[in-house]
VOKOL-579554 format. One record per residue (C-alpha): residue in one letter; x, y, z. Coordinates in pm, whole numbers, plus 50000, padded with zeros to 5 digits. Layout:
BEGIN
AXYZ;...
***
This chain:
BEGIN
M164124529665869;K162984518165528;N165094506665237;H166764537765090;T168284523064772;T169544550264537;T168044548964187;S167994571163879;I164734590563849;R162564610063600;F160434642163627;G156244659563605;L153704679863811;F150324676763972;L148234696964212;L145194681264377;L142154703764385;S138614695664488;V135774694464240;A132274681764294;L132144644164326;A135684638464202;W138224624064446;P141154633664222;A141114665064011;D143634677863761;G144424713763844;Q147224721363596;E146164714263239;N148754734863054;G151964721263198;A153974727463511;P155434760563630;P159224763863639;A160884746263931;T162384767564206;R165234761764452;A162584756764720;D161064728764510;T164444711564489;L165164715764859;R161774701264943;G161674673064687;S165204659664646;I167824641664849;T170034671864903;P173624668165028;Q172324680565364;R169854651365374;A171934623865218;W174454617765498;W171974608565775;D168994585665825;V166104590466065;T165624561466306;Y163204576166563;Y161034606966617;D159804618166962;L157284645366882;H155764668367148;V153194694067031;A150784716267225;V147754726167018;Q146104759167112;P142724764166940;E142224798267100;D144804813966867;S145224785666611;S148834780066711;V151124751266794;S154334748766991;G156664721167095;Y159674701366989;N160724670766795;S163664649866915;I165174633166611;T167384602766656;Y169494597866345;R172244575366216;V175294588866035;I175564570465701;G177924593865515;S180274622865563;P178624647865801;R178014683365686;K175194707765753;L171964689565835;Q168664699165668;I165514701465877;D162204712265721;L159584734765877;Q157264754965659;P156564791865718;P154944808665897;L156174783966163;E159654791466295;I162344771466469;E163294787266803;R166374766366875;V168104733666789;T170074714367049;Q172224683167059;D173924669367372;G172884700467567;R174474724067318;E172544748667102;L173434745566733;A173554773666479;R170994772866201;Q170104792365890;R166924792265682;A167304788665306;G165424819765192;N161664815965228;S161784778265185;S160964751765443;A164634741665469;Y166844750265765;F170534741365759;V171874731866102;E175564732666196;V176144698766359;P179334689866555;G182274679366343;T182994649466566;L180114627266450;S181094591266381;R179834570366092;D177224543766186;S176644560566523;L173324573666659;Y172724609266779;T169664628366898;L168914663966794;S165944683866935;V164154710366730;H162004735166926;Y159454755566734;R156204775166749;G153774795466541;Q150514794066351;P150624766166091;K149134769565746;V145364766165758;A143904740665518;E141424759465301;N139944729065130;P141094697765312;P142224671865239;W143294684664894;D144554718165018;G146564706265317;G147434720365655;F145784724365995;I141994722366023;W140394743666296;A136704734966286;E133684730666508;D131564699566541;P127744702266501;R127424709866874;G129794739366856;N132774721867016;P136284726766872;W137254699566628;I140854698966505;A142684677666250;T145654677066016;A145844665765652;N149024673465464;Q149864647665197;G151714665164916;L152074697265115;G154224678265364;A154354671265735;S156664701065781;A153514722365747;W153024716366121;W156074699066273;P159834698966201;N161284667866038;K163224653865746;D160344659765506;H160954635065226;Q159164602565150;T162354582165187;A162724593965546;E160674569765753;P161654563566115;D161644527966246;S159204539166518;M157794570966668;S156304586266982;I153584612566939;H152584634367237;I149764658867159;T148514682967427;V144974696767384;P142504715467606;D140164694767821;P137774677767760;M139094672067407;V140494638167312;N143424635067072;V143744604166853;S147014598966668;N148764569666505;G149644536866673;R148554527767025;L147644550067316;R150314546167586;D149444572767837;T147414603767919;T148834631168140;R146504657168287;H147964691568360;D146964718468610;N146304743368328;G143274723868201;T145024704667925;T145844668067870;T148714652167681;W147734621467479;S150784599567415;W150744575167126;F153424551267003;V153954537666651;S156074506166646;N156344503266265;P158024525166003;I155734554165913;N155764581865657;N155844617965780;Y152624628265607;N150734600465785;I151304615366130;A148034630666241;V146344652066501;N142654643666548;A141284662666845;G137614664466933;H134864653767168;Y135304617367078;V133884585367216;N135454551767145;F134254516467077;S136354486166991;D136264452166828;T138724425566712;F139334407766384;E140824373066361;G143044377866060;A146064364165879;G148414379766134;G146464368966442;R144074390466642;L143854425966510;D142484452966739;L139884475266572;D139244509066734;Y136744535366630;W136754571566747;V133684592266657;L131664621766782;E129294610767054;Q126144619166858;N127294596566573;L127994565566781;D125004545366660;K125604554566296;A129244544466327;R128414510866486;E126254503166183;Q128454517365906;F131734503766035;Q130444468266009;Q131984470465661;V135474468765815;K135644431265876;P134504420965525;M136994446165388;M139804431665597;R138984396265485;C138974407265121;F142174427665133;E144094401965335;D143094375765080;W144194396764785;F147054417564928;G148374397665223;P148184404065598;Y147284438565726;P150734454565754;F150474470066102;Y149024444966348;E151294458266624;D149794493166589;S146124482566548;Y143604495466294;K141624526866372;L138974547766203;V138764583566329;E135894606866238;T137284639566103;P136004673665986;H137494666565642;L136604639265393;G139364614365462;M143064605565453;E145154573965478;H146834581865809;Q148574549465900;S146744529666173;A144484560166230;V142524563165905;A140684596465879;Y137004592465796;G134574620365704;N132034604465468;H129094609965705;F128354572965755;Q126904566865412;N127774545365113;G129364558864798;Y131474589964775;M129504615664973;G126434595464876;E127264593464504;D128674565964282;L131794578164104;S131554549563853;G127954556463752;T127274518963754;G125464515364085;W128184493364233;G129844522764405;L126754527264621;K127104492564768;W129954502765001;D131494532865176;F134054548264941;I136154566165203;L136254536365439;I137354512665162;H139664536064969;E141544551065262;S141894517465437;A143344501665120;H146164526965149;E147414507365449;W148784483065189;W149304507164899;G151044538565023;N151674530565388;N153164495665361;I154654502065017;T155674538764995;T157234555364694;K160544572864735;D159354602564531;I155904618064516;A156204617764135;D155414580464157;M152214586564352;W150304564464108;V151684534664301;H149744547464603;E146614559664429;G146384536264131;F146644504364334;T144324518664601;S141734528564343;Y142084493564197;A141484479764547;E137964494364525;S137354470964233;I138864441864426;Y136494448564715;T133574450264473;E134674416664333;C134884401364681;R131354412464759;F129524410964426;G131624391464178;K134154396563903;Q131714410963649;A130524437463894;A134144447163962;A134904450263590;E131834471963539;Y132894494363827;T136384498263681;R135154506363332;G132614530663474;L135404552563606;R136844559163260;D134684589763201;R136684606463477;I140024601163303;R141354631163111;N144344616662923;R145884651262888;R149084648663090;P151304620363212;V150364601363524;T153954604063649;G155304637163775;R158734653563772;Y161224637664004;G163154655364276;L160754684864297;N157974672364528;D155714671064220;E152804647364187;G151654636663844;S148204642663699;G144904632863859;D144834603363618;M147034586063878;Y143734573164020;Y141464559763749;K143864556563457;A146354537263669;H143404517163807;N142304507863455;M145894500463356;L146204475263639;H142844459963549;M144084456263191;I147364440363304;R145334414463491;H143574405663166;I146864404462975;I148254380163233;D144984361063195;D145514341063513;D143714353863823;S145684331864060;A148974345263922;W147664380863946;K146684376264311;D150124361664380;I151694392764228;L149634416464444;R150424396564757;G154044393064654;L154464430664613;N153294436464968;K155524409165104;T158634417464902;F158454455064965;R156944453165314;H157634485065512;Q159924498265239;T160194528965021;V160474520064654;T160534534564306;A157774528364055;G160434510763848;Q160884484564119;V157144478064126;E156984475963747;R159954452063726;Y158394429563988;I155154427063791;I157004420863465;R159264394363617;H156534375263796;S153964377663518;G156334366363244;R154864393563017;E156694420862831;L154934450762986;D157644477362957;D155934495362669;L152584494162845;F153944510463162;D155834536362959;Q152854546362744;Y150234547163019;L152364563963285;H154704587663098;Y152494600662816;G149144617762828;G147284599162556;L146114563662504;P147414539462242;V145114536761940;L144414504261757;R144194513461387;Y142614486561169;Y140714479460853;I139194448860683;D140004445460314;D137954430460030;L139524396460090;N138164396560445;R141564401460600;L142044421960916;H144964446360903;Y145984461861234;R148724481461410;W149244504261709;K149514541961693;A151174554162013;D153584579662154;L156274553162174;P157914547161835;H158064509461898;F154924502762102;D154104466162157;M151144453962367;P148904423262330;L145194428562291;K142104406662321;V139564409162039;R136804388561886;V135044386561553;A131664372261455;G130684365561815;E133564341861879;E135474340062207;Y137954367462279;S141504358262180;F144814376562172;I146294394961880;Y149734410861895;P149804444361717;V152944465561700;S153404501561596;E156164496761338;R154134477961077;W150754464160980;K149914428661077;T147314407360898;L144794381661015;R142464362260785;L138844363560904;R135764343260841;D132604360260723;T132494392060926;D132934429360897;K133074437161267;L135884436561518;E135194438761893;V137874447862146;D137624432662492;P136164461562697;N138564453862981;F141354468462765;Y141564506062803;I142524518062454;R141114537962166;T140254523561825;D140324538561478;S138484519561205;L139924528560863;S138744522860510;G142244513060403;P145944516960482;
***
């Protein structure tokens, strides 16, 4: 299991919705609705969750496309780490738990209203630091995803030849939308077995490595996969279709990495061509972020009936084998058409989100901001630093600056859609404040090494960057992540050719360095604060230019 250090946490809300040509979209502009008990049960470490840790899941699910139902069981091996009491298992309606057993004995259970939480009466003889296995049997028709991957759930589709094509995508909504588990981002098992039974001749591709296939007399086959690394619940995936497979290898920082590709038969040639982008991507990301985190489980791309999702070691791909985001450049600069957005973005999540996972979904910017920034890193690897900077700046038109990036803690609340491009531009700006590309690369690699296979808070990530950069970035993180607006540089040039400048920000004592230039000179740092005006004597000039890599607003005044 991952590191489950207890920390104090803060609170916000976000709901992902799809809009044309916008990967993130801000669906709640006027604030968050009141929190409910169901929100707390889903999003917090309740007393019924706190006393036990998941160490292993053994999931068995039969998928029945004829009536859009699932049935099966999950055997949960857990360690007692506190004083045992009722044990919380999550399974979202309309699915229902049929029975819960441990050591051959059926355990009593009670659902908490209409929530996903079930409270199970475990034996009173459990011993601290000991392991036990509890099996949860269930069935029903899981929530259907209406607009995947943003609106999560089960996807019952048909491929272009009329064959059934099934997938899951449930980040945010939660894995308990289709299988019972401890549905919180801190709850990562050390390893997991996934056994998915589907009608013949369908193939099911899940996470990790294929260990076995078992054919049954009723015309179904069970596809058994094993994940040997810690994995987040929402990454567990069903991908069932009429797939064909081709493979390759990559000689990387961790040795030989197996690359596997599962696509519809009619798209095999397209995939062979498009997926040639994988090796350059791996070289780039291993250089900048460190070794691919899951060599033992391989790297897979799986064609899906939805756009894409970062399912660990089984990345969902639905971009129709074209560059850009569904053929468009989100940055408007042209650079986004040089590579396949879904391939690059979702694969970068293997480092940012799957390797480093936040304890609370409110800190989702750590997943999405760093992953969005990885798009710029890939652009830099292929086309140079200037191209990457142009790509980053081109995304600013998609930032709304209306609500905080960070959500409310303990409520399963994401922050605003600005977690993508605003956090991306914030990281790009931090790089320019550090002003040392080698040090910046060391920080990105160091984060993935220090927090490898762990769940963390955003605060831990921020403190690491601050400590290893030697820069006072507390105000920057606070302003850009916890307030909706941008800091504003207010300035004027007086009759004596003196520049007067200060910050206007939500923080009463905002302090952030800034690169500017005057009269065509080189960019150099100034150090405005919000409490008072600072003054700088200029040579003959009446124009101030802010380094465009700094994402701020400016306000030119005629006087104080």
